[in-house]
N, C-alpha and C positions, 0 to 999 in steps of 0.2 A: 837539820832542823832548825826550822824558822822558830824565832822567840817567841815568848808567850805575849809579848806586845804586839807583835805582828798579827798573832790568832786573834787578839782581843777587838783588833781595829775594825772587824766584820762585824762588831755589835754595836758600833758606833753610830748618833745619829738619827735614832728613832723620833718620830713625831710623839709617841707616846711613851716616856723615859720606862724602862723596867730597873730593877737593879743590877742586870748585866748590862745596860746601855750605860748607866749612870757611871759605874766603875770604869767602864771604857773610856768614856769623854773625860773624867777624871785623871785616868793614865796620859791621856793625849795633852791634857792641860798641864799635867804636873813634868816639868823640865826635868828635874831629878829622878823620876822613876827609873829603874834599870831597865832600859828599853831592850837592850841587848841580849838579856839575861833568859837561858833556857833553865834556871835552878829554882827548884821550889824553895827550899830554904832563904834563897836572895832574896825571892820578890815576897814570901809569907813574912821576911822579918822587915823589910821595909813598909809593907800593909801595917804591920802591928805598930810601927813606930807613927804613921802615919795616915792611918784610917781615916778614908773621906767620909764615911758613915758608919752606922753602928753594925751594921750586917756584912760588911765588905768582905770580911776574912770568911765567912762563911759562902759567900757568893763565890769568891775567889776559888776555896777547896772546892766546888763544884764545877767551877768552869776549868780549872786544873785538870780534873779528870775527863774532860770532852777534850781539852788541848792533846794528852797523851794518846788518846785513841785516834785522833785526827792525824796527828804526828806521826803514828806508827804505820797508817796506809802509805 
């Protein structure tokens, strides 16, 4: 299973940033983000302490569901 970080890199670099791309770009820039993690709680806890914008955790939760669906394939 690839890491959540690796999954999120597909959302980076949009010309018109949306919340998903903002989170992905922030994750890329944050050198302390748990880049190899596949664990929901590890990433969720990190975001709770280091949230880059107001609804980042809600965006993460929605993307986590997509991540799980894609990684099952």
